[in-house]
PDB file with SEQRES, HELIX, SHEET and CRYST1 records, atoms N, CA, C and O in Angstrom:
SEQRES   1 A   82  UNK UNK UNK UNK UNK UNK UNK UNK UNK UNK UNK UNK UNK          
SEQRES   2 A   82  UNK UNK UNK UNK UNK UNK UNK UNK UNK UNK UNK UNK UNK          
SEQRES   3 A   82  UNK UNK UNK UNK UNK UNK UNK UNK UNK UNK UNK UNK UNK          
SEQRES   4 A   82  UNK UNK UNK UNK UNK UNK UNK UNK UNK UNK UNK UNK UNK          
SEQRES   5 A   82  UNK UNK UNK UNK UNK UNK UNK UNK UNK UNK UNK UNK UNK          
SEQRES   6 A   82  UNK UNK UNK UNK UNK UNK UNK UNK UNK UNK UNK UNK UNK          
SEQRES   7 A   82  UNK UNK UNK UNK                                              
HELIX    1 AA1 UNK A    9  UNK A   61  1                                  53    
SHEET    1 AA1 2 UNK A  64  UNK A  66  0                                        
SHEET    2 AA1 2 UNK A  73  UNK A  75 -1                                        
CRYST1    1.000    1.000    1.000  90.00  90.00  90.00 P 1           1          
ATOM      1  N   UNK A   1      -5.019  50.269 -15.113  1.00  0.00           N  
ATOM      2  CA  UNK A   1      -4.831  50.749 -13.773  1.00  0.00           C  
ATOM      3  C   UNK A   1      -6.095  51.417 -13.338  1.00  0.00           C  
ATOM      4  O   UNK A   1      -6.719  52.142 -14.113  1.00  0.00           O  
ATOM      5  N   UNK A   2      -6.497  51.180 -12.073  1.00  0.00           N  
ATOM      6  CA  UNK A   2      -7.751  51.738 -11.554  1.00  0.00           C  
ATOM      7  C   UNK A   2      -7.515  53.131 -11.115  1.00  0.00           C  
ATOM      8  O   UNK A   2      -6.450  53.488 -10.613  1.00  0.00           O  
ATOM      9  N   UNK A   3      -8.561  53.939 -11.319  1.00  0.00           N  
ATOM     10  CA  UNK A   3      -8.482  55.350 -10.885  1.00  0.00           C  
ATOM     11  C   UNK A   3      -8.618  55.384  -9.349  1.00  0.00           C  
ATOM     12  O   UNK A   3      -9.439  54.697  -8.742  1.00  0.00           O  
ATOM     13  N   UNK A   4      -7.757  56.231  -8.773  1.00  0.00           N  
ATOM     14  CA  UNK A   4      -7.807  56.412  -7.334  1.00  0.00           C  
ATOM     15  C   UNK A   4      -9.091  57.053  -6.837  1.00  0.00           C  
ATOM     16  O   UNK A   4      -9.624  57.961  -7.474  1.00  0.00           O  
ATOM     17  N   UNK A   5      -9.604  56.565  -5.658  1.00  0.00           N  
ATOM     18  CA  UNK A   5     -10.786  57.215  -5.159  1.00  0.00           C  
ATOM     19  C   UNK A   5     -10.455  58.581  -4.632  1.00  0.00           C  
ATOM     20  O   UNK A   5      -9.344  58.777  -4.139  1.00  0.00           O  
ATOM     21  N   UNK A   6     -11.324  59.510  -4.704  1.00  0.00           N  
ATOM     22  CA  UNK A   6     -11.188  60.854  -4.159  1.00  0.00           C  
ATOM     23  C   UNK A   6     -12.402  61.240  -3.432  1.00  0.00           C  
ATOM     24  O   UNK A   6     -13.472  60.658  -3.607  1.00  0.00           O  
ATOM     25  N   UNK A   7     -12.237  62.260  -2.582  1.00  0.00           N  
ATOM     26  CA  UNK A   7     -13.410  62.785  -1.902  1.00  0.00           C  
ATOM     27  C   UNK A   7     -14.113  63.757  -2.817  1.00  0.00           C  
ATOM     28  O   UNK A   7     -13.577  64.148  -3.854  1.00  0.00           O  
ATOM     29  N   UNK A   8     -15.350  64.158  -2.422  1.00  0.00           N  
ATOM     30  CA  UNK A   8     -16.077  65.054  -3.215  1.00  0.00           C  
ATOM     31  C   UNK A   8     -15.386  66.414  -3.315  1.00  0.00           C  
ATOM     32  O   UNK A   8     -14.650  66.830  -2.420  1.00  0.00           O  
ATOM     33  N   UNK A   9     -15.643  67.079  -4.414  1.00  0.00           N  
ATOM     34  CA  UNK A   9     -15.026  68.427  -4.696  1.00  0.00           C  
ATOM     35  C   UNK A   9     -15.306  69.400  -3.570  1.00  0.00           C  
ATOM     36  O   UNK A   9     -14.400  70.123  -3.155  1.00  0.00           O  
ATOM     37  N   UNK A  10     -16.615  69.451  -3.025  1.00  0.00           N  
ATOM     38  CA  UNK A  10     -16.932  70.352  -1.981  1.00  0.00           C  
ATOM     39  C   UNK A  10     -16.174  69.987  -0.630  1.00  0.00           C  
ATOM     40  O   UNK A  10     -15.798  70.860   0.153  1.00  0.00           O  
ATOM     41  N   UNK A  11     -15.993  68.715  -0.434  1.00  0.00           N  
ATOM     42  CA  UNK A  11     -15.310  68.263   0.758  1.00  0.00           C  
ATOM     43  C   UNK A  11     -13.815  68.667   0.679  1.00  0.00           C  
ATOM     44  O   UNK A  11     -13.241  69.113   1.672  1.00  0.00           O  
ATOM     45  N   UNK A  12     -13.208  68.511  -0.485  1.00  0.00           N  
ATOM     46  CA  UNK A  12     -11.837  68.885  -0.735  1.00  0.00           C  
ATOM     47  C   UNK A  12     -11.654  70.419  -0.516  1.00  0.00           C  
ATOM     48  O   UNK A  12     -10.706  70.852   0.140  1.00  0.00           O  
ATOM     49  N   UNK A  13     -12.570  71.205  -1.073  1.00  0.00           N  
ATOM     50  CA  UNK A  13     -12.475  72.622  -0.885  1.00  0.00           C  
ATOM     51  C   UNK A  13     -12.618  73.119   0.539  1.00  0.00           C  
ATOM     52  O   UNK A  13     -11.968  74.072   0.966  1.00  0.00           O  
ATOM     53  N   UNK A  14     -13.514  72.421   1.269  1.00  0.00           N  
ATOM     54  CA  UNK A  14     -13.698  72.725   2.672  1.00  0.00           C  
ATOM     55  C   UNK A  14     -12.467  72.368   3.466  1.00  0.00           C  
ATOM     56  O   UNK A  14     -12.054  73.128   4.343  1.00  0.00           O  
ATOM     57  N   UNK A  15     -11.854  71.192   3.169  1.00  0.00           N  
ATOM     58  CA  UNK A  15     -10.663  70.749   3.817  1.00  0.00           C  
ATOM     59  C   UNK A  15      -9.465  71.746   3.483  1.00  0.00           C  
ATOM     60  O   UNK A  15      -8.697  72.140   4.360  1.00  0.00           O  
ATOM     61  N   UNK A  16      -9.374  72.096   2.247  1.00  0.00           N  
ATOM     62  CA  UNK A  16      -8.238  73.014   1.882  1.00  0.00           C  
ATOM     63  C   UNK A  16      -8.456  74.404   2.563  1.00  0.00           C  
ATOM     64  O   UNK A  16      -7.504  75.026   3.035  1.00  0.00           O  
ATOM     65  N   UNK A  17      -9.666  74.846   2.598  1.00  0.00           N  
ATOM     66  CA  UNK A  17      -9.899  76.116   3.248  1.00  0.00           C  
ATOM     67  C   UNK A  17      -9.601  76.124   4.731  1.00  0.00           C  
ATOM     68  O   UNK A  17      -9.068  77.102   5.256  1.00  0.00           O  
ATOM     69  N   UNK A  18      -9.940  75.047   5.409  1.00  0.00           N  
ATOM     70  CA  UNK A  18      -9.629  74.963   6.883  1.00  0.00           C  
ATOM     71  C   UNK A  18      -8.139  74.866   7.096  1.00  0.00           C  
ATOM     72  O   UNK A  18      -7.605  75.493   8.011  1.00  0.00           O  
ATOM     73  N   UNK A  19      -7.461  74.100   6.278  1.00  0.00           N  
ATOM     74  CA  UNK A  19      -6.019  73.922   6.474  1.00  0.00           C  
ATOM     75  C   UNK A  19      -5.296  75.231   6.181  1.00  0.00           C  
ATOM     76  O   UNK A  19      -4.318  75.582   6.842  1.00  0.00           O  
ATOM     77  N   UNK A  20      -5.817  75.971   5.139  1.00  0.00           N  
ATOM     78  CA  UNK A  20      -5.165  77.307   4.824  1.00  0.00           C  
ATOM     79  C   UNK A  20      -5.475  78.294   5.880  1.00  0.00           C  
ATOM     80  O   UNK A  20      -4.619  79.119   6.200  1.00  0.00           O  
ATOM     81  N   UNK A  21      -6.684  78.269   6.466  1.00  0.00           N  
ATOM     82  CA  UNK A  21      -6.966  79.186   7.618  1.00  0.00           C  
ATOM     83  C   UNK A  21      -6.037  78.951   8.804  1.00  0.00           C  
ATOM     84  O   UNK A  21      -5.475  79.883   9.378  1.00  0.00           O  
ATOM     85  N   UNK A  22      -5.893  77.660   9.154  1.00  0.00           N  
ATOM     86  CA  UNK A  22      -4.969  77.350  10.277  1.00  0.00           C  
ATOM     87  C   UNK A  22      -3.543  77.697   9.973  1.00  0.00           C  
ATOM     88  O   UNK A  22      -2.830  78.143  10.871  1.00  0.00           O  
ATOM     89  N   UNK A  23      -3.082  77.515   8.748  1.00  0.00           N  
ATOM     90  CA  UNK A  23      -1.685  77.896   8.463  1.00  0.00           C  
ATOM     91  C   UNK A  23      -1.557  79.440   8.482  1.00  0.00           C  
ATOM     92  O   UNK A  23      -0.517  79.977   8.862  1.00  0.00           O  
ATOM     93  N   UNK A  24      -2.565  80.095   8.092  1.00  0.00           N  
ATOM     94  CA  UNK A  24      -2.471  81.589   8.095  1.00  0.00           C  
ATOM     95  C   UNK A  24      -2.432  82.101   9.548  1.00  0.00           C  
ATOM     96  O   UNK A  24      -1.639  82.985   9.874  1.00  0.00           O  
ATOM     97  N   UNK A  25      -3.280  81.548  10.407  1.00  0.00           N  
ATOM     98  CA  UNK A  25      -3.298  81.905  11.772  1.00  0.00           C  
ATOM     99  C   UNK A  25      -1.979  81.642  12.472  1.00  0.00           C  
ATOM    100  O   UNK A  25      -1.476  82.467  13.235  1.00  0.00           O  
ATOM    101  N   UNK A  26      -1.410  80.417  12.177  1.00  0.00           N  
ATOM    102  CA  UNK A  26      -0.159  80.094  12.778  1.00  0.00           C  
ATOM    103  C   UNK A  26       0.927  81.047  12.251  1.00  0.00           C  
ATOM    104  O   UNK A  26       1.809  81.428  13.021  1.00  0.00           O  
ATOM    105  N   UNK A  27       0.899  81.425  11.032  1.00  0.00           N  
ATOM    106  CA  UNK A  27       1.883  82.348  10.550  1.00  0.00           C  
ATOM    107  C   UNK A  27       1.759  83.719  11.250  1.00  0.00           C  
ATOM    108  O   UNK A  27       2.748  84.375  11.578  1.00  0.00           O  
ATOM    109  N   UNK A  28       0.499  84.108  11.457  1.00  0.00           N  
ATOM    110  CA  UNK A  28       0.293  85.433  12.063  1.00  0.00           C  
ATOM    111  C   UNK A  28       0.792  85.424  13.547  1.00  0.00           C  
ATOM    112  O   UNK A  28       1.363  86.401  14.032  1.00  0.00           O  
ATOM    113  N   UNK A  29       0.544  84.256  14.252  1.00  0.00           N  
ATOM    114  CA  UNK A  29       1.076  84.061  15.627  1.00  0.00           C  
ATOM    115  C   UNK A  29       2.547  84.149  15.596  1.00  0.00           C  
ATOM    116  O   UNK A  29       3.124  84.795  16.471  1.00  0.00           O  
ATOM    117  N   UNK A  30       3.220  83.535  14.633  1.00  0.00           N  
ATOM    118  CA  UNK A  30       4.702  83.632  14.563  1.00  0.00           C  
ATOM    119  C   UNK A  30       5.117  85.078  14.409  1.00  0.00           C  
ATOM    120  O   UNK A  30       6.098  85.490  15.029  1.00  0.00           O  
ATOM    121  N   UNK A  31       4.430  85.855  13.628  1.00  0.00           N  
ATOM    122  CA  UNK A  31       4.784  87.254  13.424  1.00  0.00           C  
ATOM    123  C   UNK A  31       4.599  88.090  14.711  1.00  0.00           C  
ATOM    124  O   UNK A  31       5.395  88.974  15.027  1.00  0.00           O  
ATOM    125  N   UNK A  32       3.552  87.778  15.407  1.00  0.00           N  
ATOM    126  CA  UNK A  32       3.269  88.441  16.706  1.00  0.00           C  
ATOM    127  C   UNK A  32       4.333  88.089  17.709  1.00  0.00           C  
ATOM    128  O   UNK A  32       4.803  88.970  18.429  1.00  0.00           O  
ATOM    129  N   UNK A  33       4.730  86.854  17.786  1.00  0.00           N  
ATOM    130  CA  UNK A  33       5.805  86.428  18.692  1.00  0.00           C  
ATOM    131  C   UNK A  33       7.143  87.103  18.363  1.00  0.00           C  
ATOM    132  O   UNK A  33       7.917  87.431  19.262  1.00  0.00           O  
ATOM    133  N   UNK A  34       7.390  87.296  17.138  1.00  0.00           N  
ATOM    134  CA  UNK A  34       8.552  88.015  16.763  1.00  0.00           C  
ATOM    135  C   UNK A  34       8.544  89.468  17.195  1.00  0.00           C  
ATOM    136  O   UNK A  34       9.539  90.018  17.668  1.00  0.00           O  
ATOM    137  N   UNK A  35       7.370  90.065  17.010  1.00  0.00           N  
ATOM    138  CA  UNK A  35       7.130  91.477  17.433  1.00  0.00           C  
ATOM    139  C   UNK A  35       7.279  91.577  18.986  1.00  0.00           C  
ATOM    140  O   UNK A  35       7.860  92.519  19.525  1.00  0.00           O  
ATOM    141  N   UNK A  36       6.713  90.539  19.662  1.00  0.00           N  
ATOM    142  CA  UNK A  36       6.742  90.589  21.097  1.00  0.00           C  
ATOM    143  C   UNK A  36       8.218  90.464  21.591  1.00  0.00           C  
ATOM    144  O   UNK A  36       8.624  91.128  22.545  1.00  0.00           O  
ATOM    145  N   UNK A  37       8.990  89.600  20.915  1.00  0.00           N  
ATOM    146  CA  UNK A  37      10.427  89.472  21.283  1.00  0.00           C  
ATOM    147  C   UNK A  37      11.205  90.744  21.072  1.00  0.00           C  
ATOM    148  O   UNK A  37      12.050  91.094  21.896  1.00  0.00           O  
ATOM    149  N   UNK A  38      10.944  91.442  19.996  1.00  0.00           N  
ATOM    150  CA  UNK A  38      11.579  92.727  19.706  1.00  0.00           C  
ATOM    151  C   UNK A  38      11.136  93.733  20.720  1.00  0.00           C  
ATOM    152  O   UNK A  38      11.971  94.516  21.173  1.00  0.00           O  
ATOM    153  N   UNK A  39       9.904  93.775  21.109  1.00  0.00           N  
ATOM    154  CA  UNK A  39       9.435  94.754  22.122  1.00  0.00           C  
ATOM    155  C   UNK A  39      10.020  94.456  23.506  1.00  0.00           C  
ATOM    156  O   UNK A  39      10.369  95.382  24.238  1.00  0.00           O  
ATOM    157  N   UNK A  40      10.125  93.216  23.857  1.00  0.00           N  
ATOM    158  CA  UNK A  40      10.786  92.846  25.111  1.00  0.00           C  
ATOM    159  C   UNK A  40      12.277  93.354  25.153  1.00  0.00           C  
ATOM    160  O   UNK A  40      12.765  93.786  26.198  1.00  0.00           O  
ATOM    161  N   UNK A  41      12.952  93.286  24.017  1.00  0.00           N  
ATOM    162  CA  UNK A  41      14.282  93.832  23.940  1.00  0.00           C  
ATOM    163  C   UNK A  41      14.268  95.388  24.169  1.00  0.00           C  
ATOM    164  O   UNK A  41      15.120  95.938  24.868  1.00  0.00           O  
ATOM    165  N   UNK A  42      13.303  96.029  23.573  1.00  0.00           N  
ATOM    166  CA  UNK A  42      13.225  97.493  23.710  1.00  0.00           C  
ATOM    167  C   UNK A  42      12.963  97.837  25.161  1.00  0.00           C  
ATOM    168  O   UNK A  42      13.554  98.782  25.683  1.00  0.00           O  
ATOM    169  N   UNK A  43      12.100  97.102  25.819  1.00  0.00           N  
ATOM    170  CA  UNK A  43      11.863  97.346  27.259  1.00  0.00           C  
ATOM    171  C   UNK A  43      13.115  97.187  28.095  1.00  0.00           C  
ATOM    172  O   UNK A  43      13.465  98.007  28.943  1.00  0.00           O  
ATOM    173  N   UNK A  44      13.774  96.061  27.792  1.00  0.00           N  
ATOM    174  CA  UNK A  44      15.027  95.787  28.605  1.00  0.00           C  
ATOM    175  C   UNK A  44      16.048  96.869  28.414  1.00  0.00           C  
ATOM    176  O   UNK A  44      16.671  97.321  29.375  1.00  0.00           O  
ATOM    177  N   UNK A  45      16.236  97.316  27.112  1.00  0.00           N  
ATOM    178  CA  UNK A  45      17.160  98.437  26.892  1.00  0.00           C  
ATOM    179  C   UNK A  45      16.732  99.727  27.523  1.00  0.00           C  
ATOM    180  O   UNK A  45      17.546 100.478  28.059  1.00  0.00           O  
ATOM    181  N   UNK A  46      15.425  99.984  27.454  1.00  0.00           N  
ATOM    182  CA  UNK A  46      14.897 101.178  28.193  1.00  0.00           C  
ATOM    183  C   UNK A  46      15.126 101.165  29.651  1.00  0.00           C  
ATOM    184  O   UNK A  46      15.492 102.180  30.243  1.00  0.00           O  
ATOM    185  N   UNK A  47      14.916 100.026  30.248  1.00  0.00           N  
ATOM    186  CA  UNK A  47      15.183  99.923  31.712  1.00  0.00           C  
ATOM    187  C   UNK A  47      16.648 100.105  32.055  1.00  0.00           C  
ATOM    188  O   UNK A  47      16.996 100.744  33.048  1.00  0.00           O  
ATOM    189  N   UNK A  48      17.475  99.552  31.242  1.00  0.00           N  
ATOM    190  CA  UNK A  48      18.932  99.747  31.438  1.00  0.00           C  
ATOM    191  C   UNK A  48      19.351 101.242  31.362  1.00  0.00           C  
ATOM    192  O   UNK A  48      20.123 101.737  32.183  1.00  0.00           O  
ATOM    193  N   UNK A  49      18.803 101.927  30.334  1.00  0.00           N  
ATOM    194  CA  UNK A  49      19.038 103.419  30.186  1.00  0.00           C  
ATOM    195  C   UNK A  49      18.467 104.196  31.355  1.00  0.00           C  
ATOM    196  O   UNK A  49      19.102 105.109  31.883  1.00  0.00           O  
ATOM    197  N   UNK A  50      17.197 103.802  31.775  1.00  0.00           N  
ATOM    198  CA  UNK A  50      16.626 104.493  32.935  1.00  0.00           C  
ATOM    199  C   UNK A  50      17.430 104.328  34.152  1.00  0.00           C  
ATOM    200  O   UNK A  50      17.640 105.302  34.875  1.00  0.00           O  
ATOM    201  N   UNK A  51      17.928 103.080  34.450  1.00  0.00           N  
ATOM    202  CA  UNK A  51      18.748 102.857  35.607  1.00  0.00           C  
ATOM    203  C   UNK A  51      20.043 103.730  35.554  1.00  0.00           C  
ATOM    204  O   UNK A  51      20.514 104.218  36.582  1.00  0.00           O  
ATOM    205  N   UNK A  52      20.578 103.902  34.373  1.00  0.00           N  
ATOM    206  CA  UNK A  52      21.813 104.710  34.239  1.00  0.00           C  
ATOM    207  C   UNK A  52      21.513 106.183  34.501  1.00  0.00           C  
ATOM    208  O   UNK A  52      22.260 106.848  35.219  1.00  0.00           O  
ATOM    209  N   UNK A  53      20.421 106.702  33.922  1.00  0.00           N  
ATOM    210  CA  UNK A  53      20.059 108.085  34.124  1.00  0.00           C  
ATOM    211  C   UNK A  53      19.777 108.336  35.635  1.00  0.00           C  
ATOM    212  O   UNK A  53      20.187 109.351  36.196  1.00  0.00           O  
ATOM    213  N   UNK A  54      19.042 107.344  36.287  1.00  0.00           N  
ATOM    214  CA  UNK A  54      18.777 107.541  37.649  1.00  0.00           C  
ATOM    215  C   UNK A  54      20.062 107.536  38.530  1.00  0.00           C  
ATOM    216  O   UNK A  54      20.140 108.261  39.522  1.00  0.00           O  
ATOM    217  N   UNK A  55      21.061 106.708  38.151  1.00  0.00           N  
ATOM    218  CA  UNK A  55      22.292 106.704  38.819  1.00  0.00           C  
ATOM    219  C   UNK A  55      23.020 107.945  38.698  1.00  0.00           C  
ATOM    220  O   UNK A  55      23.578 108.445  39.674  1.00  0.00           O  
ATOM    221  N   UNK A  56      23.044 108.489  37.502  1.00  0.00           N  
ATOM    222  CA  UNK A  56      23.717 109.751  37.158  1.00  0.00           C  
ATOM    223  C   UNK A  56      23.052 110.932  37.970  1.00  0.00           C  
ATOM    224  O   UNK A  56      23.732 111.805  38.508  1.00  0.00           O  
ATOM    225  N   UNK A  57      21.709 110.894  38.016  1.00  0.00           N  
ATOM    226  CA  UNK A  57      20.995 111.929  38.797  1.00  0.00           C  
ATOM    227  C   UNK A  57      21.332 111.808  40.329  1.00  0.00           C  
ATOM    228  O   UNK A  57      21.514 112.812  41.018  1.00  0.00           O  
ATOM    229  N   UNK A  58      21.401 110.611  40.796  1.00  0.00           N  
ATOM    230  CA  UNK A  58      21.680 110.415  42.209  1.00  0.00           C  
ATOM    231  C   UNK A  58      23.141 110.942  42.465  1.00  0.00           C  
ATOM    232  O   UNK A  58      23.355 111.619  43.471  1.00  0.00           O  
ATOM    233  N   UNK A  59      24.124 110.655  41.603  1.00  0.00           N  
ATOM    234  CA  UNK A  59      25.427 111.196  41.819  1.00  0.00           C  
ATOM    235  C   UNK A  59      25.475 112.735  41.858  1.00  0.00           C  
ATOM    236  O   UNK A  59      26.193 113.332  42.659  1.00  0.00           O  
ATOM    237  N   UNK A  60      24.696 113.342  40.977  1.00  0.00           N  
ATOM    238  CA  UNK A  60      24.705 114.796  40.890  1.00  0.00           C  
ATOM    239  C   UNK A  60      23.826 115.432  41.992  1.00  0.00           C  
ATOM    240  O   UNK A  60      24.226 116.464  42.532  1.00  0.00           O  
ATOM    241  N   UNK A  61      22.719 114.905  42.332  1.00  0.00           N  
ATOM    242  CA  UNK A  61      21.801 115.534  43.206  1.00  0.00           C  
ATOM    243  C   UNK A  61      21.535 114.849  44.543  1.00  0.00           C  
ATOM    244  O   UNK A  61      20.825 115.368  45.405  1.00  0.00           O  
ATOM    245  N   UNK A  62      22.121 113.683  44.683  1.00  0.00           N  
ATOM    246  CA  UNK A  62      21.952 112.949  45.945  1.00  0.00           C  
ATOM    247  C   UNK A  62      20.627 112.195  45.927  1.00  0.00           C  
ATOM    248  O   UNK A  62      20.050 111.934  44.871  1.00  0.00           O  
ATOM    249  N   UNK A  63      20.145 111.841  47.172  1.00  0.00           N  
ATOM    250  CA  UNK A  63      18.947 111.014  47.288  1.00  0.00           C  
ATOM    251  C   UNK A  63      17.721 111.934  47.139  1.00  0.00           C  
ATOM    252  O   UNK A  63      17.249 112.522  48.111  1.00  0.00           O  
ATOM    253  N   UNK A  64      17.243 112.036  45.955  1.00  0.00           N  
ATOM    254  CA  UNK A  64      16.121 112.895  45.611  1.00  0.00           C  
ATOM    255  C   UNK A  64      15.052 112.177  44.789  1.00  0.00           C  
ATOM    256  O   UNK A  64      15.289 111.132  44.183  1.00  0.00           O  
ATOM    257  N   UNK A  65      13.855 112.790  44.797  1.00  0.00           N  
ATOM    258  CA  UNK A  65      12.854 112.347  43.853  1.00  0.00           C  
ATOM    259  C   UNK A  65      12.654 113.437  42.831  1.00  0.00           C  
ATOM    260  O   UNK A  65      12.765 114.607  43.199  1.00  0.00           O  
ATOM    261  N   UNK A  66      12.359 113.142  41.541  1.00  0.00           N  
ATOM    262  CA  UNK A  66      12.209 114.063  40.538  1.00  0.00           C  
ATOM    263  C   UNK A  66      10.796 113.914  40.031  1.00  0.00           C  
ATOM    264  O   UNK A  66      10.353 112.818  39.688  1.00  0.00           O  
ATOM    265  N   UNK A  67      10.066 115.073  39.985  1.00  0.00           N  
ATOM    266  CA  UNK A  67       8.694 115.125  39.395  1.00  0.00           C  
ATOM    267  C   UNK A  67       8.930 115.046  37.912  1.00  0.00           C  
ATOM    268  O   UNK A  67       9.559 115.913  37.305  1.00  0.00           O  
ATOM    269  N   UNK A  68       8.378 113.921  37.316  1.00  0.00           N  
ATOM    270  CA  UNK A  68       8.635 113.624  35.931  1.00  0.00           C  
ATOM    271  C   UNK A  68       7.979 114.573  34.995  1.00  0.00           C  
ATOM    272  O   UNK A  68       8.364 114.648  33.828  1.00  0.00           O  
ATOM    273  N   UNK A  69       6.946 115.348  35.479  1.00  0.00           N  
ATOM    274  CA  UNK A  69       6.297 116.339  34.665  1.00  0.00           C  
ATOM    275  C   UNK A  69       6.981 117.678  34.695  1.00  0.00           C  
ATOM    276  O   UNK A  69       7.054 118.337  33.658  1.00  0.00           O  
ATOM    277  N   UNK A  70       7.479 118.110  35.814  1.00  0.00           N  
ATOM    278  CA  UNK A  70       8.009 119.418  35.968  1.00  0.00           C  
ATOM    279  C   UNK A  70       9.594 119.436  36.080  1.00  0.00           C  
ATOM    280  O   UNK A  70      10.242 120.436  35.770  1.00  0.00           O  
ATOM    281  N   UNK A  71      10.124 118.365  36.504  1.00  0.00           N  
ATOM    282  CA  UNK A  71      11.596 118.353  36.752  1.00  0.00           C  
ATOM    283  C   UNK A  71      11.918 118.794  38.155  1.00  0.00           C  
ATOM    284  O   UNK A  71      13.093 118.865  38.513  1.00  0.00           O  
ATOM    285  N   UNK A  72      10.966 119.079  38.928  1.00  0.00           N  
ATOM    286  CA  UNK A  72      11.200 119.594  40.295  1.00  0.00           C  
ATOM    287  C   UNK A  72      11.845 118.469  41.122  1.00  0.00           C  
ATOM    288  O   UNK A  72      11.489 117.294  41.027  1.00  0.00           O  
ATOM    289  N   UNK A  73      12.834 118.916  41.956  1.00  0.00           N  
ATOM    290  CA  UNK A  73      13.586 117.943  42.738  1.00  0.00           C  
ATOM    291  C   UNK A  73      13.159 118.130  44.213  1.00  0.00           C  
ATOM    292  O   UNK A  73      13.059 119.242  44.732  1.00  0.00           O  
ATOM    293  N   UNK A  74      12.914 116.972  44.848  1.00  0.00           N  
ATOM    294  CA  UNK A  74      12.563 116.955  46.263  1.00  0.00           C  
ATOM    295  C   UNK A  74      13.521 116.021  46.947  1.00  0.00           C  
ATOM    296  O   UNK A  74      13.793 114.932  46.440  1.00  0.00           O  
ATOM    297  N   UNK A  75      14.050 116.427  48.107  1.00  0.00           N  
ATOM    298  CA  UNK A  75      14.926 115.481  48.915  1.00  0.00           C  
ATOM    299  C   UNK A  75      14.090 114.416  49.470  1.00  0.00           C  
ATOM    300  O   UNK A  75      13.021 114.663  50.028  1.00  0.00           O  
ATOM    301  N   UNK A  76      14.577 113.188  49.320  1.00  0.00           N  
ATOM    302  CA  UNK A  76      13.833 112.079  49.949  1.00  0.00           C  
ATOM    303  C   UNK A  76      14.094 112.122  51.447  1.00  0.00           C  
ATOM    304  O   UNK A  76      15.214 112.323  51.918  1.00  0.00           O  
ATOM    305  N   UNK A  77      12.980 111.920  52.178  1.00  0.00           N  
ATOM    306  CA  UNK A  77      13.125 111.956  53.654  1.00  0.00           C  
ATOM    307  C   UNK A  77      13.606 110.598  54.129  1.00  0.00           C  
ATOM    308  O   UNK A  77      13.164 109.524  53.720  1.00  0.00           O  
ATOM    309  N   UNK A  78      14.552 110.758  55.030  1.00  0.00           N  
ATOM    310  CA  UNK A  78      15.085 109.505  55.565  1.00  0.00           C  
ATOM    311  C   UNK A  78      14.184 108.844  56.584  1.00  0.00           C  
ATOM    312  O   UNK A  78      13.549 109.551  57.367  1.00  0.00           O  
ATOM    313  N   UNK A  79      14.098 107.598  56.614  1.00  0.00           N  
ATOM    314  CA  UNK A  79      13.260 106.856  57.569  1.00  0.00           C  
ATOM    315  C   UNK A  79      13.818 106.921  58.946  1.00  0.00           C  
ATOM    316  O   UNK A  79      13.111 106.687  59.926  1.00  0.00           O  
ATOM    317  N   UNK A  80      15.155 107.256  59.040  1.00  0.00           N  
ATOM    318  CA  UNK A  80      15.818 107.291  60.331  1.00  0.00           C  
ATOM    319  C   UNK A  80      15.535 108.642  61.037  1.00  0.00           C  
ATOM    320  O   UNK A  80      15.468 109.693  60.400  1.00  0.00           O  
ATOM    321  N   UNK A  81      15.379 108.574  62.314  1.00  0.00           N  
ATOM    322  CA  UNK A  81      15.251 109.875  63.064  1.00  0.00           C  
ATOM    323  C   UNK A  81      16.480 110.081  63.845  1.00  0.00           C  
ATOM    324  O   UNK A  81      16.905 109.178  64.566  1.00  0.00           O  
ATOM    325  N   UNK A  82      17.102 111.265  63.741  1.00  0.00           N  
ATOM    326  CA  UNK A  82      18.311 111.511  64.457  1.00  0.00           C  
ATOM    327  C   UNK A  82      18.107 111.972  65.852  1.00  0.00           C  
ATOM    328  O   UNK A  82      19.078 112.217  66.570  1.00  0.00           O  
TER     329      UNK A  82                                                      
END                                                                             
């Protein structure tokens, strides 16, 4: 039986290194996409909670703006003139 032809050792090593690099980068991208997905869920949940807090504040204090640094409440001025 004839021995199968093979590429040179240096060519094989270069080929293996390149394939390994690409697989590693693809794996890293997959990990980043998973992190992105998780972070998007955190943002969505945070927005839902913020909407609820804002609704609660509006029920308690009416149409106001709250200074996020001091907690100071200011009545929102209506665009309508009586």
